[in-house]
DRENPAMAR-322674 format. One line per field, with one value per atom (N, C-alpha, C): x, y, z; atom name; residue number from 0. Coordinates in steps of 0.2 Angstrom, whole numbers. Layout:
BEGIN
c1: X;... $
c2: Y;... $
c3: Z;... $
at: CA;... $
i: NUM;... $
END
This chain:
BEGIN
c1: 493;498;503;509;514;518;519;522;529;534;540;544;542;545;545;539;538;538;539;538;532;526;519;516;513;509;502;498;491;487;481;477;476;477;477;483;488;495;496;499;499;504;508;512;509;503;499;496;498;496;492;487;483;485;486;489;484;486;482;478;472;467;462;457;452;447;447;441;444;440;442;438;440;437;430;426;419;414;408;402;401;401;400;404;411;416;414;413;412;405;401;394;395;401;402;404;405;408;403;405;401;403;399;400;403;409;413;408;409;404;405;412;413;410;409;406;398;395;388;386;391;390;391;395;397;392;388;382;383;389;390;398;399;406;406;412;413;418;416;420;423;429;432;433;429;429;432;438;441;447;447;453;453;456;457;450;445;439;435;438;436;437;441;442;436;434;428;422;422;415;410;410;405;404;402;400;406;404;409;412;417;420;422;424;425;431;436;442;440;435;434;428;423;418;419;424;426;429;431;433;428;422;416;412;414;410;403;399;392;390;394;392;391;388;386;393;397;404;409;408;412;410;403;401;403;402;404;412;416;423;425;422;423;421;416;413;417;420;423;431;434;441;444;439;442;442;444;444;449;447;452;459;460;466;471;467;471;472;467;466;463;468;466;466;465;464;471;477;483;483;480;479;475;469;465;469;473;477;482;485;489;486;479;475;473;473;470;476;475;480;478;472;470;472;472;475;471;465;461;460;465;465;467;462;463;461;466;464;462;465;464;456;454;447;442;444;439;438;444;444;440;441;437;429;427;420;418;421;419;418;423;423;417;416;410;403;403;397;396;401;400;402;407;409;413;412;415;420;420;426;426;432;433;437;435;437;440;446;449;450;449;450;458;461;468;469;465;465;458;456;450;451;446;446;452;454;458;466;467;473;478;475;479;480;486;487;487;484;484;489;494;500;506;512;518;520;516;517;523;526;532;531;525;525;523;522;521;522;523;524;517;511;505;502;504;502;502;498;497;503;509;515;519;519;522;519;512;508;502;500;495;496;493;493;500;505;512;512;507;507;503;504;501;494;489;482;478;482;479;478;475;474;480;486;492;494;491;492;486;480;474;473;474;473;476;482;485;481;476;472;466;465;459;461;467;469;465;463;459;453;449;443;446;451;453;455;459;460;454;450;444;439;439;434;438;445;449;447;446;445;451;450;456;457;463;465;463;457;454;454;452;451;445;441;434;434;435;432;437;443;448;447;445;444;437;433;426;427;432;433;438;442;446;442;437;433;429;426;422;427;433;437;439;441;443;437;431;426;424;424;422;428;434;440;439;436;435;428;425;419;413;413;407;402;396;390;390;389;389;383;378;372;374;378;380;384;389;393;389;384;380;376;374;370;375;381;387;389;389;391;385;379;373;372;374;372;364;362;355;353;357;355;361;360;366;369;366;369;375;374;379;386;384;390;394;390;393;397;394;397;403;403;409;415;413;418;419;416;416;423;427;434;438;436;440;437;431;428;431;437;440;438;438;436;429;424;418;417;421;421;423;429;431;426;422;417;411;410;404;406;413;415;416;418;418;411;406;399;396;398;395;398;404;408;405;403;400;393;389;382;383;387;388;391;395;398;393;388;383;378;377;371;372 $
c2: 396;402;400;403;401;408;409;415;413;414;412;416;422;426;423;420;418;410;407;400;397;400;398;395;390;386;387;389;389;383;383;377;377;382;382;381;380;379;371;370;363;359;362;359;357;359;358;351;348;340;339;336;334;327;326;320;315;309;303;302;300;299;294;293;287;289;295;297;299;298;300;306;310;317;316;312;311;310;313;313;306;301;294;292;294;292;296;303;307;305;302;300;294;291;285;287;293;295;294;291;290;294;297;302;297;299;295;294;288;287;292;294;298;305;307;313;313;307;306;306;303;303;310;314;320;325;325;330;337;339;346;347;353;355;363;365;373;375;380;383;390;391;398;402;405;409;416;416;423;425;431;434;442;445;452;456;453;456;457;454;455;463;466;473;478;478;482;478;472;468;470;470;472;467;461;456;452;447;442;445;442;444;451;454;461;463;459;461;462;459;459;465;465;469;477;478;485;488;485;488;488;485;486;492;497;503;503;505;505;500;495;490;493;489;491;492;487;487;492;494;500;506;507;513;513;508;507;509;506;507;515;517;525;529;528;532;531;525;523;524;523;523;528;530;534;530;533;529;524;518;512;514;519;521;524;526;529;523;519;514;508;504;498;492;486;480;478;480;479;483;489;492;489;486;482;476;473;468;470;476;478;480;482;485;479;473;467;464;465;463;457;455;448;448;454;455;451;449;445;438;435;428;424;420;415;408;404;398;393;394;389;390;396;397;395;397;395;387;383;376;373;376;374;375;381;382;377;376;371;364;362;355;355;360;360;360;362;363;356;351;345;344;348;348;341;339;333;334;340;342;349;352;359;361;366;368;376;377;384;386;393;395;397;394;395;401;401;407;407;414;415;418;421;424;429;432;438;435;429;426;428;430;432;426;423;416;417;413;414;409;408;405;407;405;407;404;406;403;406;402;404;406;405;407;414;418;425;428;435;438;440;439;441;436;436;431;434;431;434;434;431;431;438;439;445;452;451;457;456;462;462;458;453;449;448;446;444;437;433;427;422;415;410;408;410;408;403;399;394;388;382;376;373;374;371;373;379;382;380;381;380;373;369;362;358;361;358;359;364;364;360;357;353;345;343;336;332;334;329;327;331;329;325;327;323;316;315;308;304;307;304;301;305;304;300;301;298;301;308;311;313;313;314;322;323;330;332;336;337;344;345;352;353;358;359;365;370;376;378;377;379;374;368;363;365;368;370;375;380;385;382;378;375;371;367;363;368;373;378;381;383;386;381;375;370;368;367;366;371;378;383;384;383;384;379;373;368;369;375;376;372;369;366;371;370;375;377;384;387;385;383;380;374;370;363;365;370;372;375;379;382;376;371;365;361;361;357;361;367;371;373;372;373;381;385;392;393;398;399;402;405;407;407;407;407;413;419;425;425;422;421;417;412;408;413;416;420;426;429;435;434;428;425;423;419;416;418;423;425;427;429;430;424;418;412;409;412;410;414;414;418;415;409;406;408;408;410;417;421;428;428;424;424;421;416;413;418;422;427;433;435;440;438;432;429;428;426;425;432;437;444;446;445;447;444;438;434;437;439;441;448;452;459;459;454;454;451;447;445;449;455;459;464 $
c3: 421;422;428;427;431;433;439;442;443;438;438;444;445;450;457;459;466;466;460;459;461;459;460;454;455;449;451;446;446;443;444;442;434;431;423;420;424;421;419;414;411;416;420;425;431;432;438;438;443;444;450;450;455;458;464;467;466;466;465;471;470;476;475;479;478;473;470;465;459;454;447;445;441;439;435;438;435;440;438;443;446;442;444;450;449;454;461;460;466;469;466;469;473;473;477;484;485;491;497;503;508;514;517;523;529;531;537;543;546;551;557;558;564;563;557;556;557;555;556;563;567;574;578;575;578;577;582;582;583;586;587;586;582;581;580;581;581;575;573;567;569;570;571;564;562;555;557;557;560;556;554;550;550;546;546;546;543;542;549;554;561;563;559;561;559;553;552;554;555;557;553;546;542;537;538;534;531;527;524;518;515;509;509;514;515;510;510;506;499;497;489;489;493;492;494;498;499;493;488;482;477;478;473;474;470;470;470;475;475;480;482;487;493;498;505;508;507;511;508;502;499;503;503;507;514;517;525;525;521;521;520;515;514;520;522;528;534;535;541;541;535;535;529;525;519;513;508;501;501;497;498;495;491;488;494;499;505;511;512;517;514;511;508;513;510;514;517;514;518;524;525;531;536;533;538;541;537;539;545;544;549;555;555;561;565;562;566;571;577;582;585;586;589;596;599;606;611;610;614;613;608;606;613;615;620;619;615;613;619;625;630;633;634;636;630;624;618;618;619;618;624;630;636;635;632;631;626;621;616;619;623;626;630;634;639;635;629;625;622;622;619;612;610;603;602;596;594;588;586;581;581;579;578;572;569;562;563;561;562;555;553;547;546;541;539;534;529;524;521;520;516;509;507;500;499;505;505;504;505;504;510;515;521;525;526;530;537;541;548;551;548;551;547;549;547;540;535;528;525;520;517;510;507;500;499;504;503;511;511;518;521;517;520;525;531;535;542;547;554;558;556;560;558;551;549;550;549;549;554;557;561;568;569;576;578;573;575;579;577;580;575;577;573;576;573;576;572;567;563;567;564;568;571;568;570;577;579;586;590;587;591;593;588;589;595;597;603;609;609;615;614;608;607;607;609;609;612;618;622;618;615;611;605;602;596;598;604;606;608;612;614;608;603;598;592;592;587;580;580;574;570;563;559;559;557;555;548;548;541;539;533;530;527;529;526;521;523;519;513;514;508;503;504;499;495;499;496;490;492;487;481;483;478;473;475;471;466;469;465;459;461;457;451;453;448;443;446;442;436;439;434;429;431;427;421;422;417;414;414;411;413;419;421;422;420;421;428;429;435;439;436;440;443;440;444;450;449;454;460;458;463;468;464;468;472;470;473;480;479;485;490;487;491;492;487;487;486;489;488;481;478;471;466;460;455;455;457;458;463;468;474;471;467;464;459;454;449;452;457;459;463;466;470;466;460;457;449;448;440;438;442;440;438;439;437;430;428;422;416;415;409;403;402;395;393;398;397;394;397;395;388;386;379;374;376;372;371;376;376;371;371;367;360;359;352;349;353;351;349;353;351;345;344;338;332;332;327;325;330;329;326;329;326;319;318;311;306;308;304;302;307;306;300 $
at: N;CA;C;N;CA;C;N;CA;C;N;CA;C;N;CA;C;N;CA;C;N;CA;C;N;CA;C;N;CA;C;N;CA;C;N;CA;C;N;CA;C;N;CA;C;N;CA;C;N;CA;C;N;CA;C;N;CA;C;N;CA;C;N;CA;C;N;CA;C;N;CA;C;N;CA;C;N;CA;C;N;CA;C;N;CA;C;N;CA;C;N;CA;C;N;CA;C;N;CA;C;N;CA;C;N;CA;C;N;CA;C;N;CA;C;N;CA;C;N;CA;C;N;CA;C;N;CA;C;N;CA;C;N;CA;C;N;CA;C;N;CA;C;N;CA;C;N;CA;C;N;CA;C;N;CA;C;N;CA;C;N;CA;C;N;CA;C;N;CA;C;N;CA;C;N;CA;C;N;CA;C;N;CA;C;N;CA;C;N;CA;C;N;CA;C;N;CA;C;N;CA;C;N;CA;C;N;CA;C;N;CA;C;N;CA;C;N;CA;C;N;CA;C;N;CA;C;N;CA;C;N;CA;C;N;CA;C;N;CA;C;N;CA;C;N;CA;C;N;CA;C;N;CA;C;N;CA;C;N;CA;C;N;CA;C;N;CA;C;N;CA;C;N;CA;C;N;CA;C;N;CA;C;N;CA;C;N;CA;C;N;CA;C;N;CA;C;N;CA;C;N;CA;C;N;CA;C;N;CA;C;N;CA;C;N;CA;C;N;CA;C;N;CA;C;N;CA;C;N;CA;C;N;CA;C;N;CA;C;N;CA;C;N;CA;C;N;CA;C;N;CA;C;N;CA;C;N;CA;C;N;CA;C;N;CA;C;N;CA;C;N;CA;C;N;CA;C;N;CA;C;N;CA;C;N;CA;C;N;CA;C;N;CA;C;N;CA;C;N;CA;C;N;CA;C;N;CA;C;N;CA;C;N;CA;C;N;CA;C;N;CA;C;N;CA;C;N;CA;C;N;CA;C;N;CA;C;N;CA;C;N;CA;C;N;CA;C;N;CA;C;N;CA;C;N;CA;C;N;CA;C;N;CA;C;N;CA;C;N;CA;C;N;CA;C;N;CA;C;N;CA;C;N;CA;C;N;CA;C;N;CA;C;N;CA;C;N;CA;C;N;CA;C;N;CA;C;N;CA;C;N;CA;C;N;CA;C;N;CA;C;N;CA;C;N;CA;C;N;CA;C;N;CA;C;N;CA;C;N;CA;C;N;CA;C;N;CA;C;N;CA;C;N;CA;C;N;CA;C;N;CA;C;N;CA;C;N;CA;C;N;CA;C;N;CA;C;N;CA;C;N;CA;C;N;CA;C;N;CA;C;N;CA;C;N;CA;C;N;CA;C;N;CA;C;N;CA;C;N;CA;C;N;CA;C;N;CA;C;N;CA;C;N;CA;C;N;CA;C;N;CA;C;N;CA;C;N;CA;C;N;CA;C;N;CA;C;N;CA;C;N;CA;C;N;CA;C;N;CA;C;N;CA;C;N;CA;C;N;CA;C;N;CA;C;N;CA;C;N;CA;C;N;CA;C;N;CA;C;N;CA;C;N;CA;C;N;CA;C;N;CA;C;N;CA;C;N;CA;C;N;CA;C;N;CA;C;N;CA;C;N;CA;C;N;CA;C;N;CA;C;N;CA;C;N;CA;C;N;CA;C;N;CA;C;N;CA;C;N;CA;C;N;CA;C;N;CA;C;N;CA;C;N;CA;C;N;CA;C;N;CA;C;N;CA;C;N;CA;C;N;CA;C;N;CA;C;N;CA;C;N;CA;C;N;CA;C;N;CA;C;N;CA;C;N;CA;C $
i: 0;0;0;1;1;1;2;2;2;3;3;3;4;4;4;5;5;5;6;6;6;7;7;7;8;8;8;9;9;9;10;10;10;11;11;11;12;12;12;13;13;13;14;14;14;15;15;15;16;16;16;17;17;17;18;18;18;19;19;19;20;20;20;21;21;21;22;22;22;23;23;23;24;24;24;25;25;25;26;26;26;27;27;27;28;28;28;29;29;29;30;30;30;31;31;31;32;32;32;33;33;33;34;34;34;35;35;35;36;36;36;37;37;37;38;38;38;39;39;39;40;40;40;41;41;41;42;42;42;43;43;43;44;44;44;45;45;45;46;46;46;47;47;47;48;48;48;49;49;49;50;50;50;51;51;51;52;52;52;53;53;53;54;54;54;55;55;55;56;56;56;57;57;57;58;58;58;59;59;59;60;60;60;61;61;61;62;62;62;63;63;63;64;64;64;65;65;65;66;66;66;67;67;67;68;68;68;69;69;69;70;70;70;71;71;71;72;72;72;73;73;73;74;74;74;75;75;75;76;76;76;77;77;77;78;78;78;79;79;79;80;80;80;81;81;81;82;82;82;83;83;83;84;84;84;85;85;85;86;86;86;87;87;87;88;88;88;89;89;89;90;90;90;91;91;91;92;92;92;93;93;93;94;94;94;95;95;95;96;96;96;97;97;97;98;98;98;99;99;99;100;100;100;101;101;101;102;102;102;103;103;103;104;104;104;105;105;105;106;106;106;107;107;107;108;108;108;109;109;109;110;110;110;111;111;111;112;112;112;113;113;113;114;114;114;115;115;115;116;116;116;117;117;117;118;118;118;119;119;119;120;120;120;121;121;121;122;122;122;123;123;123;124;124;124;125;125;125;126;126;126;127;127;127;128;128;128;129;129;129;130;130;130;131;131;131;132;132;132;133;133;133;134;134;134;135;135;135;136;136;136;137;137;137;138;138;138;139;139;139;140;140;140;141;141;141;142;142;142;143;143;143;144;144;144;145;145;145;146;146;146;147;147;147;148;148;148;149;149;149;150;150;150;151;151;151;152;152;152;153;153;153;154;154;154;155;155;155;156;156;156;157;157;157;158;158;158;159;159;159;160;160;160;161;161;161;162;162;162;163;163;163;164;164;164;165;165;165;166;166;166;167;167;167;168;168;168;169;169;169;170;170;170;171;171;171;172;172;172;173;173;173;174;174;174;175;175;175;176;176;176;177;177;177;178;178;178;179;179;179;180;180;180;181;181;181;182;182;182;183;183;183;184;184;184;185;185;185;186;186;186;187;187;187;188;188;188;189;189;189;190;190;190;191;191;191;192;192;192;193;193;193;194;194;194;195;195;195;196;196;196;197;197;197;198;198;198;199;199;199;200;200;200;201;201;201;202;202;202;203;203;203;204;204;204;205;205;205;206;206;206;207;207;207;208;208;208;209;209;209;210;210;210;211;211;211;212;212;212;213;213;213;214;214;214;215;215;215;216;216;216;217;217;217;218;218;218;219;219;219;220;220;220;221;221;221;222;222;222;223;223;223;224;224;224;225;225;225;226;226;226;227;227;227;228;228;228;229;229;229;230;230;230 $
END
């Protein structure tokens, strides 16, 4: 799919190209991966998982679950803010001010605790970017905090640890979601994806990523039509 209006290209678009890298799209190639030595030796690290859902403070994946009628977060949102048609996630984003954001103190605490690496959330399932992104206006500079709180800002306060341990600038969480989306869009069995992600149950995987399994929905519909037609 291509969004010609915004110039965006999605994973299922024929023009979508994956950059060349050390691995081939095959399990045998991926199984040759070796955990970097620096990560094996890094006994302690911290992850700042922070975004607009810090406003309601009522669980993860709030931006999605607040619209699922009957869910716990749906009920909480309705009781706290009103119906989502009146106070939606765009309003949650605007209410997030991050007025107590203090990266200097945060980094000092991490360093004193013995951290060997630090990970900051750049964007989660809500697609709200925690930096001055250019591909859309829904980011922390334009809306809510009015500041850049992503790693490009925070990491400047962690340079001492970075230089001492010679750690690379890496990305963790967004790649995890990208891998899951790409695998499911290629019709890889969800059970395999569940095992790769380390989800506790197949229900968690399916509930989280079912929206990308468009082809499987089509296959199910066609199969049902054949069964009904043959009856």
